C-alpha positions as CSV (number, residue, x, y, z in Angstrom):
1,X,-0.1,-0.2,0.1
2,X,1.3,3.5,-1.1
3,X,2.8,6.1,1.8
4,X,0.2,8.4,2.7
5,X,3.7,10.9,2.5
6,X,6.2,9.6,0.1
7,X,9.8,11.3,-0.8
8,X,11.3,11.5,-4.3
9,X,13.5,13.2,-6.7
10,X,12.4,15.0,-9.8
11,X,12.8,17.5,-12.2
12,X,10.3,19.8,-12.9
13,X,9.5,20.2,-16.8
14,X,6.0,22.0,-16.3
15,X,4.3,24.5,-14.4
16,X,1.1,26.7,-14.5
17,X,-1.0,28.6,-11.6
18,X,-3.5,26.4,-10.2
19,X,-6.7,27.8,-8.3
20,X,-5.7,31.3,-6.3
21,X,-2.8,30.7,-4.9
22,X,-1.3,27.4,-5.8
23,X,0.8,26.0,-8.9
24,X,0.3,22.8,-11.1
25,X,3.3,21.0,-11.6
26,X,4.4,18.0,-14.2
27,X,7.2,16.1,-12.6
28,X,9.4,13.8,-14.0
29,X,10.4,11.0,-11.7
30,X,12.5,7.8,-11.3
31,X,8.3,6.5,-11.1
32,X,7.8,8.2,-14.4
33,X,5.8,11.4,-14.7
34,X,3.3,12.8,-12.9
35,X,1.4,16.1,-12.0
36,X,1.1,17.5,-8.6
37,X,0.0,20.4,-6.4
38,X,2.2,23.2,-4.8
39,X,-0.2,25.1,-2.4
40,X,0.4,28.8,-1.9
41,X,3.1,28.7,-3.7
42,X,2.7,32.1,-6.1
43,X,1.8,33.7,-2.3
44,X,5.0,35.8,-1.6
45,X,5.5,34.5,1.6
46,X,6.0,30.9,0.4
47,X,8.9,28.7,1.3
48,X,7.9,27.0,-1.7
49,X,8.0,29.4,-4.6
50,X,12.6,29.5,-4.6
51,X,12.2,25.7,-4.5
52,X,10.1,24.6,-7.4
53,X,11.4,26.5,-10.3
54,X,11.1,25.3,-14.2
55,X,14.0,23.1,-14.6
56,X,15.0,22.3,-11.0
57,X,16.2,18.5,-10.2
58,X,15.0,18.6,-6.9
59,X,13.8,16.3,-3.7
60,X,10.3,16.7,-2.8
61,X,8.3,15.3,0.1
62,X,5.3,14.4,-1.1
63,X,1.2,14.0,0.7
64,X,-0.8,11.7,-1.2
65,X,-4.4,13.6,-2.0
66,X,-7.5,13.0,-3.4
67,X,-6.7,13.3,-7.3
68,X,-3.6,15.1,-7.0
69,X,-0.4,14.4,-4.8
70,X,0.7,17.8,-2.5
71,X,4.1,19.2,-2.9
72,X,5.2,19.7,1.4
73,X,9.0,20.2,1.0
74,X,11.6,21.0,-1.5
75,X,14.8,20.7,-1.7
76,X,17.1,21.4,-4.5
77,X,19.9,19.0,-6.1
78,X,20.5,21.5,-9.3
79,X,19.4,25.0,-10.0
80,X,21.7,24.8,-13.6
81,X,22.2,28.7,-12.9
82,X,24.0,28.9,-16.3
83,X,20.9,27.4,-18.2
84,X,18.8,29.6,-17.0
85,X,20.9,33.2,-17.8
86,X,21.1,31.8,-21.7
87,X,18.0,31.9,-24.0
88,X,19.8,29.3,-26.1
89,X,20.0,26.9,-23.9
90,X,17.0,27.4,-22.0
91,X,14.9,27.1,-25.1
92,X,16.6,23.7,-25.3
93,X,15.3,22.9,-21.8
94,X,12.1,23.7,-22.9
95,X,12.4,20.8,-25.9
96,X,14.1,18.3,-24.2
97,X,11.2,18.8,-21.1
98,X,8.4,19.0,-23.7
99,X,9.9,15.5,-25.7
100,X,9.8,13.9,-22.6
101,X,6.7,14.9,-22.0
102,X,4.8,14.0,-25.0
103,X,6.7,10.5,-25.0
104,X,6.5,9.0,-21.9
105,X,3.5,8.1,-20.0
106,X,2.3,9.3,-16.6
107,X,3.0,6.5,-14.0
108,X,5.5,4.5,-16.4
109,X,8.3,3.7,-14.4
110,X,11.5,4.8,-16.3
111,X,14.8,5.0,-14.4
112,X,17.4,5.8,-17.2
113,X,14.8,8.6,-19.0
114,X,15.2,10.5,-15.9
115,X,18.5,10.2,-15.2
116,X,19.2,11.1,-18.7
117,X,17.5,14.1,-18.1
118,X,19.1,15.1,-15.5
119,X,22.5,14.6,-17.1
120,X,21.1,16.1,-20.5
121,X,20.3,19.5,-17.8
122,X,23.7,19.3,-16.9
123,X,25.2,19.2,-20.0
124,X,22.8,22.0,-21.4
125,X,24.3,23.8,-18.2
126,X,27.9,24.0,-19.3
127,X,28.2,22.7,-22.8
128,X,29.9,24.5,-26.2
129,X,27.8,21.7,-28.0
130,X,23.6,22.5,-27.1
131,X,22.7,21.2,-30.6
132,X,24.5,18.1,-30.1
133,X,23.6,17.5,-26.5
134,X,20.3,17.3,-28.0
135,X,20.8,15.2,-31.1
136,X,22.0,12.5,-28.2
137,X,19.5,13.3,-25.9
138,X,16.4,12.6,-28.6
139,X,18.4,9.4,-29.5
140,X,19.3,7.7,-25.9
141,X,15.3,9.0,-25.5
142,X,13.7,7.5,-28.1
143,X,15.2,4.0,-27.2
144,X,14.6,3.8,-24.1
145,X,10.8,4.8,-24.7
146,X,10.9,1.8,-27.4
147,X,11.7,4.0,-30.4
148,X,14.9,3.4,-30.9
149,X,16.2,4.4,-34.5
150,X,17.8,1.7,-36.3
151,X,21.6,3.2,-37.4
152,X,23.8,-0.1,-37.0
153,X,21.7,-3.0,-38.6
154,X,19.1,-1.9,-41.7
155,X,15.7,-0.3,-40.4
156,X,13.7,-3.3,-43.2
157,X,16.3,-6.5,-43.5
158,X,18.8,-5.8,-40.4
159,X,21.5,-6.3,-42.6
160,X,24.9,-4.5,-40.7
161,X,25.2,-1.3,-42.4
162,X,28.4,0.1,-43.6
163,X,29.6,3.3,-45.5
164,X,28.0,3.2,-48.6
165,X,24.9,3.9,-46.3
166,X,23.3,6.9,-47.3
167,X,18.9,6.6,-47.2
168,X,17.2,7.3,-43.7
169,X,13.6,5.9,-43.2
170,X,11.1,7.4,-40.9
171,X,8.7,5.3,-41.7
172,X,11.1,2.1,-41.8
173,X,12.8,3.5,-38.2
174,X,15.8,3.8,-39.0
175,X,18.8,3.8,-42.1
176,X,18.5,1.5,-45.2
177,X,21.6,-0.3,-46.4
178,X,21.7,0.0,-50.1
179,X,19.7,-3.0,-51.3
180,X,16.4,-1.8,-49.7
181,X,17.0,1.6,-50.3
182,X,15.1,2.1,-52.9
183,X,12.7,0.5,-51.5
184,X,11.0,3.2,-49.7
185,X,10.2,6.6,-52.2
186,X,10.6,8.6,-49.1
187,X,13.8,8.0,-47.2
188,X,16.2,10.5,-47.0
189,X,19.1,11.3,-48.0
190,X,21.6,11.1,-45.8
191,X,25.8,12.0,-46.0
192,X,28.4,9.9,-44.2
193,X,29.4,12.5,-41.9
194,X,25.7,12.4,-40.4
195,X,25.5,8.6,-40.6
196,X,28.9,8.7,-38.5
197,X,27.7,11.8,-36.1
198,X,24.4,10.1,-35.8
199,X,26.0,6.5,-35.1
200,X,28.7,8.5,-32.1
201,X,26.0,10.1,-30.6
202,X,23.8,7.3,-29.8
203,X,26.5,4.9,-28.8
204,X,29.0,7.6,-26.7
205,X,28.4,9.0,-23.4
206,X,27.3,12.7,-23.5
207,X,30.9,13.7,-22.0
208,X,32.4,12.4,-25.5
209,X,30.7,15.2,-27.3
210,X,32.9,18.2,-26.1
211,X,35.4,16.7,-27.9
212,X,33.7,16.8,-31.6
213,X,34.3,19.3,-34.1
214,X,31.1,19.0,-36.3
215,X,30.2,21.4,-39.5
216,X,27.3,23.5,-39.7
217,X,25.7,21.3,-42.2
218,X,26.2,17.8,-40.8
219,X,25.0,19.9,-37.6
220,X,21.9,20.8,-39.7
221,X,21.7,17.5,-41.4
222,X,21.4,15.6,-38.1
223,X,18.7,17.5,-36.8
224,X,17.0,17.8,-39.4
225,X,17.1,13.5,-39.8
226,X,16.0,13.5,-36.3
227,X,12.9,16.1,-36.7
228,X,11.3,13.9,-39.1
229,X,11.4,11.0,-37.4
230,X,10.3,12.5,-34.1
231,X,7.6,14.3,-36.2
232,X,7.0,10.8,-37.5
233,X,5.6,9.6,-34.0
234,X,4.5,11.8,-32.7
235,X,2.9,13.2,-36.0
236,X,3.3,16.4,-35.1
237,X,6.3,19.1,-34.8
238,X,6.2,20.1,-30.7
239,X,5.5,23.9,-29.7
240,X,8.8,24.5,-28.3
241,X,10.7,23.7,-32.0
242,X,9.3,27.0,-33.2
243,X,10.8,29.0,-30.1
244,X,14.1,26.6,-30.6
245,X,14.5,27.7,-34.3
246,X,13.7,31.7,-33.8
247,X,16.5,31.6,-30.8
248,X,18.9,29.6,-33.4
249,X,18.5,32.3,-35.8
250,X,18.6,35.2,-34.0
251,X,21.4,34.4,-31.3
252,X,25.1,35.7,-32.2
253,X,27.4,32.9,-34.3
254,X,28.6,30.9,-32.0
255,X,32.4,31.3,-31.9
256,X,34.4,27.8,-33.3
257,X,35.4,25.2,-31.3
258,X,39.1,23.9,-32.3
259,X,38.8,20.7,-29.5
260,X,39.3,17.5,-31.6
261,X,37.9,14.8,-31.9
262,X,39.4,11.0,-30.9
263,X,36.6,9.7,-32.9
264,X,37.7,9.8,-36.7
265,X,34.5,10.4,-39.6
């Protein structure tokens, strides 16, 4: 039987006003996604107010309610202050939060997805390659939730893929070998550099991203391939995509990164 009061780690991915002074929070926890109420959190005297900001990684004490559980205490574990001060980073955090919100069902326990979100927010807080952090996040999250794109074996015939692979099928769920590529007229042309980048990001830890030097064209291509695949799964674009794109268009050009990867392309 569930305890009347329980403690959980959580990342706050969405919040809205509720009633006269409360806030409704959407959390990602190791036990899944859930909605809770922070009573009185909009009052200036509330002790909770500063502890339930968006994208905060916190330990929450919750009391079981009739319909929604109630936040009684919150202790911040990571506030990701750098992320909050940078429009590009915070737009990426909005996107990461909306993606997991759309893909993860309520109460669907998935500790790896929770840990991935925490690690991704930490990377967005410090990385010089924010866009590549998002690509790695997309690939891993899709994998954890049953949508892993096939990048090592043909999505149609399961043959091991080689460097002559140059088509990605959103319908089949991954890359196609040269023999199967003509079978899908909607398959997207994929360069060898984008193919290698996606495979690298799918397999390597987030820390490895800092060693990469990737051309803007390859970054854009990888983004568009995954965006098309995610659009197919969700049957629409995420709302945060427009915000992310607008920030990308108006942000000053990022200085060239001179660090080199030990991964050869």
